[in-house]
N, C-alpha and C positions, 0 to 999 in steps of 0.2 A: 528657757524662754522668758523674756521679760514682758509680762502682760501689762504691768503698770505703766511702763514707758516704752511703747513699741518703737523700734527703729525702722522707719519706712524706707523701702528701696526705691522710692520715687516712681512706683508703677501703679497706674490707675487701671483697674480691670472693669470691663463691662460684662455683665451676666444677663442673658436673656432666657426667661423661663416660660414653660408651657406645661399643660397637663392634658391627659387623655383618659376617657372612661372614669372620670372623677365623681360623677353623680352617684348618690347612695343607692338608688333603686333603678339603675339603668340595665340591670340583668346581664352585666358584663362580668366575667370572672376575674379580671385584673384591673388595677388602677395604676397609672403611670405619671411620673413627674420628670420632666427633662429640662436640661439647661445647656446652652451653648455659651462659651465665654472666650474672651480674648483681651489682650491689652487694648485700652481705649485708643491708643495711637495707631493700632492696626485695624480698627473697626471700619474706617472708610475704605481701606484697601479690600477687605473681605466683602463688603457690601457692593463695591464696584465690580468685583470679579463675578458675583452672582448676577448682577444686572447685565454684564456683558454676556454671560452664559444665556440668560433669558433672551437677549436680543439675537444672539446667534441662532437660537432654535425657534425664534418667533413665538416665544412663550409669553403669554399675557397673564397678568394677575399674579397671585401669590404662588409660591412654591409650597404645595400642601400634599400630604400623603393621599388625601381623599380625591385628588385630581389625577392620580397615576392612571395612565391608560396605555394601551399598546401603541397608539398613534404617536405618543410622546415618549416612548421608551428611551430613545437616545438622549433626550434632554434630562430625564430623571437619572439615568445611568451616569451621565456626565456630572450631575449634581453630587452624586455619591463620591465620584472620583475627585471632584473639586474639594470636598470636605477633607478627605483623607490626605490629599496632597498639600493642604494649606497649613503652613507652619503657624504655630501659636493660636490655632483655632481648635478648641476642645469641646467635648460633649460628655455629660454625665446623665444617667437615667436611673431613677429609683422605681422599681417594679413592685407593687403590692400584689402578691399572688393570693388567689382564693379570697376575694373580697367579701364573700358571703360569711366568712368566719369572723369578721370584725364585730366586736362587742364593746361599743364605746362606754357603756355604763359600767361594765365589769372592770375595765382598765382606767376608769376615772378620766376619760377623755372628753367628757361633756357632751359633745355632739359630733356628727360627721364633719361639720364645718370646721370644728376645732382640730379634728384629726387631719383634715386637709392641710392646714397650716403647719401642723406638727411634721407632716411628711415634707413640706417645703423646708423646714428647719433641717431635717436629716439630709435632704438633697444638697443644701447649700453649705452645711458646716464642713464638709470635706473639700469644698472648693476654696473657701475663704481662709486666708492666712493673716495673722495679726501684723505682718510686716508690709502688707500692701493696702491699697484703698479700693473701694468697690462702689459702682453704681449698678443697681439691680433693677431689671425691668421684668414685670410679670404681665403675661397676656391678661387683658381685662376680663374679670369674671362677672361682675355686676357693678351697679352704681353704689353699692353700700359697703364696699370692701376696704375703704381707706383705713378705718379703725383697725381692721385685721392686719393690714400690712404694716401699720405703725407698731402694732404689738409684735409682729415678726421681727422688725428691725430692733426692737427693744430686747427681745429674747436672744437674737444672734449677737448683739453688742455685749450683753451681759455674759454670754458664754465665753466671749473673748476677753472679758474683764475690761472692755473698751468703754468705760463709763463716760468718756468725753465725746463718744460717737464720732471718732475720727477714722475708724477703719471702714465702716459702712456709711458712705456719704448720704446715700438716698436709696429708698426702694419706692418704685412708683409703677402704676399701671400704664401700659401702652397697648395699642391695637396691632395685631400681627401684620396688617397691611402697611404699617408704618416702617417696618424694618425687616430686611431680608434675613437677618440673623435669627430673629424670632421664628421666621418661617422655616429656617433650617432645623431648629429645635423640633418644630411640629413634624417635619418630614422624617427625621431620624427616629423620633419617638413613635411615629405611626408605623414604621417598619417593625420596631420591637413589639408593639402592641399586636400587630398582625401575626407575628410569629408566636407570641405567647397565648394568643386566643385560638391557635391551631386552625387558622383560616387558610383556604387554599383555592378560592374561586377565581382569583385574578393572577394569571400566569406572569404578567409583567411585574407585579408586586413580588411574586416568588423569586423572579430573577434578580430583582433589586436586593432582596433579603440575602440571597446567595452571595451577591457581590459585597454587601456589607460584612457578612460573615467571613468572606475570603480576606478582605482588607483589614479587618479588625482582629482576625484570628479567634473569634468568639462565636458561640452558638446563639447568643442573644437571650438565653434562658437561665444563665447562671451568673453569679457575681464575679466581677474581675477583682484582682488584687487592689486594695484601697489606694495604693500609690500610683496606679495607672491613670494617666491624665488624658490622653488623646480620646479614648473611647472607654469610659468608665461606667460599669453597671453595678447596681446593688439590688439584690432581691430581698424584699421584706416579707417575712412569713407571719401572718397574724396567728396568734395562739387562741384556741377555743377556750371559753370559760369552763372551769371544772364543774 
């Protein structure tokens, strides 16, 4: 591979990222980071397909896992089917299991906030290729995160030896209500979080999880082969300090 002079395939990729249970003291056993991505040329088609689905089901507002209910079961089931039937629309999720074992001081991670962006690095580095170009959109965390995402861009670019910053064109914050593809990331990641938190109170959510397991061929609790693109999972296991 020629890192110094990458040969681009003239493909620009959009990546939409979200996170769940990411706060340090939220008493949740897992932390998740998810990304939906597709060629930029296909973005409008995927967004329109989701909007048509919403209109057909008279579903207002965002596609979100927290909104799953029995009365809207057919809408959410169709959303699952739409993702898996859509060519060039992919998903990757990083699952940090047993979050209580994280010891940022021992592993020289500085802080939980630094670990948060370290996990974004692990999420994205298996999506990004030095032969394509990328626009990356993160669900907005707070108003003080611009310096952090600038640093994330720097780290990812350096990892690719892309010192001219040609591979990753931009990383910026957006709000989930602004794009349906960020909402899809939230929705799929919510299902994985529900499964990994061993929750069972919502029967519609359990049906959706079963459908995702069926279509992906995965349990949602173990890593997939790293080369799998359509529905890629990586389980990160924190080690306890000795």
